[in-house]
C-alpha positions as CSV (number, residue, x, y, z in Angstrom):
1,M,-9.1,-0.5,-5.4
2,K,-10.1,1.0,-8.8
3,Y,-7.2,-0.8,-10.7
4,K,-6.8,-3.9,-8.3
5,L,-7.3,-6.6,-10.9
6,L,-5.1,-4.8,-13.4
7,A,-2.4,-4.3,-10.9
8,Q,-2.6,-7.9,-9.6
9,R,-1.9,-8.9,-13.4
10,Y,1.0,-6.7,-13.6
11,S,2.5,-7.8,-10.3
12,R,2.2,-11.3,-11.1
13,A,4.2,-10.7,-14.1
14,I,6.9,-8.9,-12.3
15,L,6.8,-11.5,-9.6
16,K,7.7,-14.4,-12.3
17,L,10.8,-12.5,-12.9
18,I,12.2,-12.0,-9.6
19,D,13.4,-14.8,-7.1
20,K,12.0,-15.0,-3.5
21,K,15.7,-14.5,-2.3
22,E,15.4,-11.1,-4.3
23,Y,12.4,-9.8,-2.4
24,P,14.4,-7.5,0.0
25,Q,15.7,-5.8,-3.0
26,L,12.2,-5.6,-4.6
27,Q,10.9,-4.0,-1.4
28,Q,13.4,-1.4,-1.7
29,D,12.3,-0.5,-5.1
30,I,8.8,-0.3,-4.1
31,K,9.7,2.2,-1.2
32,Q,11.7,4.2,-3.8
33,L,8.9,4.4,-6.4
34,R,6.5,5.2,-3.8
35,E,8.7,8.2,-2.9
36,I,9.1,9.2,-6.5
37,C,5.3,8.9,-7.2
38,Q,4.6,11.2,-4.3
39,I,7.5,13.5,-5.0
40,S,7.1,13.4,-9.0
41,V,3.3,13.7,-9.3
42,E,3.8,16.1,-12.1
43,Q,6.3,13.7,-13.9
44,L,4.0,10.9,-13.7
45,K,1.2,12.9,-15.3
46,I,3.7,13.8,-18.2
47,L,4.0,10.2,-18.8
48,D,0.4,9.6,-19.5
49,S,0.4,13.0,-21.3
50,M,0.5,13.4,-25.1
51,L,2.5,16.8,-24.8
52,L,5.4,15.0,-25.2
53,S,6.3,12.5,-27.9
54,F,6.5,8.8,-26.9
55,P,10.2,8.6,-26.8
56,N,10.5,11.6,-24.7
57,R,8.0,10.0,-22.2
58,I,10.1,6.8,-22.5
59,E,13.2,8.7,-21.5
60,V,11.4,10.5,-18.5
61,G,10.3,7.0,-17.3
62,K,14.1,5.6,-17.5
63,Q,15.0,8.4,-15.6
64,L,12.6,7.7,-12.8
65,T,13.8,3.9,-12.7
66,K,17.5,4.4,-13.1
67,S,18.5,3.9,-9.5
68,L,16.4,0.8,-9.0
69,N,17.7,-2.6,-8.3
70,F,15.6,-4.1,-10.9
71,E,16.0,-1.2,-13.3
72,E,15.4,-3.1,-16.3
73,I,11.8,-4.8,-15.1
74,W,10.8,-1.3,-14.1
75,T,11.8,0.5,-17.1
76,N,9.9,-2.1,-19.4
77,L,6.9,-1.9,-17.1
78,I,7.0,2.1,-17.4
79,K,7.1,1.4,-21.4
80,I,4.4,-0.5,-21.3
81,L,2.2,1.6,-19.0
82,I,3.1,4.7,-20.9
83,S,1.9,2.9,-24.2
84,K,-1.4,1.9,-22.7
85,H,-2.0,5.2,-20.8
86,R,-2.2,3.5,-17.6
87,V,0.7,5.0,-15.7
88,E,-1.4,6.1,-12.8
89,I,-1.8,2.4,-11.9
90,L,1.9,2.2,-10.8
91,T,1.1,2.7,-7.1
92,A,-1.4,0.2,-7.2
93,I,1.0,-2.5,-8.9
94,C,3.4,-1.5,-5.7
95,D,0.6,-2.1,-3.4
96,E,0.0,-5.6,-4.8
97,L,3.8,-6.4,-5.0
98,E,4.2,-5.3,-1.5
99,E,0.9,-7.4,-0.3
100,H,2.4,-10.6,-1.9
101,I,5.8,-10.1,-0.4
102,L,4.2,-9.7,3.1
103,A,1.9,-12.6,2.7
104,T,5.1,-14.8,2.0
105,K,6.0,-14.0,5.4
106,N,3.0,-14.1,7.0
107,E,2.5,-10.5,7.6
108,C,0.2,-7.8,6.7
109,K,0.0,-4.0,7.0
110,V,-2.5,-2.7,9.6
111,T,-3.7,1.0,10.2
112,L,-4.5,1.1,14.0
113,Q,-6.5,4.3,14.7
114,V,-6.8,5.5,18.4
115,A,-8.4,8.4,19.9
116,H,-5.7,10.2,21.7
117,E,-2.1,9.2,22.2
118,H,-1.3,6.2,24.7
119,P,1.8,4.8,26.5
120,E,3.7,2.3,24.3
121,K,2.8,-0.6,26.5
122,T,-1.0,0.0,25.9
123,I,-0.3,0.2,22.2
124,E,1.6,-2.9,22.4
125,Q,-1.2,-4.7,24.0
126,I,-3.2,-3.7,21.3
127,K,-1.0,-4.8,18.8
128,Q,-0.7,-8.3,20.2
129,K,-4.6,-8.7,20.1
130,V,-4.9,-7.9,16.6
131,K,-2.2,-9.9,15.9
132,K,-3.8,-12.9,17.6
133,I,-7.0,-12.2,15.9
134,L,-5.3,-12.0,12.2
135,N,-2.8,-14.9,13.2
136,K,-0.1,-12.7,11.3
137,E,2.8,-10.5,12.4
138,I,1.7,-7.2,11.6
139,L,3.3,-3.8,10.5
140,V,1.3,-1.0,12.2
141,N,0.5,2.5,10.9
142,L,-0.7,4.2,14.0
143,K,-3.0,7.2,13.3
144,I,-4.8,9.5,16.1
145,N,-8.5,9.9,15.3
146,P,-10.3,11.7,18.1
147,E,-13.8,10.9,16.2
148,I,-13.5,7.3,17.7
149,L,-13.7,8.9,21.2
150,G,-11.9,5.9,22.7
151,G,-10.8,2.2,22.2
152,F,-9.3,1.4,18.8
153,V,-10.0,0.5,15.1
154,A,-7.7,-1.6,13.4
155,E,-7.9,-2.1,9.6
156,T,-6.4,-4.2,7.0
157,D,-7.2,-4.1,3.2
158,S,-9.5,-6.8,3.8
159,L,-10.9,-6.7,7.5
160,R,-11.7,-3.8,10.0
161,I,-11.8,-4.6,13.7
162,D,-14.0,-1.8,15.5
163,G,-13.5,-1.5,19.2
164,S,-14.2,1.9,19.5
165,I,-16.2,3.6,21.8
166,K,-18.2,5.3,19.0
167,N,-19.1,2.0,17.4
168,N,-20.3,0.7,20.6
169,L,-22.5,4.0,21.1
170,V,-23.9,3.6,17.8
171,K,-24.8,-0.3,18.4
172,F,-26.4,0.7,21.7
173,V,-28.7,3.2,20.2
174,N,-29.7,1.1,17.4
175,M,-30.6,-1.8,19.9
176,K,-32.6,0.9,22.0
177,S,-34.5,2.0,19.1
178,K,-35.5,-1.3,18.2
């Protein structure tokens, strides 16, 4: 969230260079970049550090992007981020790109929290309710969170649907105290 506006600007610039037909390849690149960012945290820090000369940092950046579909675009982006000491926003740029691609397909990511494991049929019923509320196809990241006691909590970047027992108990207590 800290770099959202900046990441949106960079992602819009990238999207102008890529045709919509190439979005699947872009999604592959985003997935690879996320993996690289998780595995190579130290390398990313080096890209923003003054420990290496600018040309050496650019070379490290090229190594990170050499297997990507849009290698030239990513390499140029990395160069810009290095020169402006903004490498840390690379994941935020990936988030923005992914959000845009999903929106073009009327999809969105949803984090679904449940208190404990449920049969697939129950999870599917919850998914269908969330899908109906959002009026979009959903990509679900399922998490077990015993703190919600029961029910579910579904979250997107901009919406929270809280059907948890914990939330209902809090509302009940607040209602009783008034």
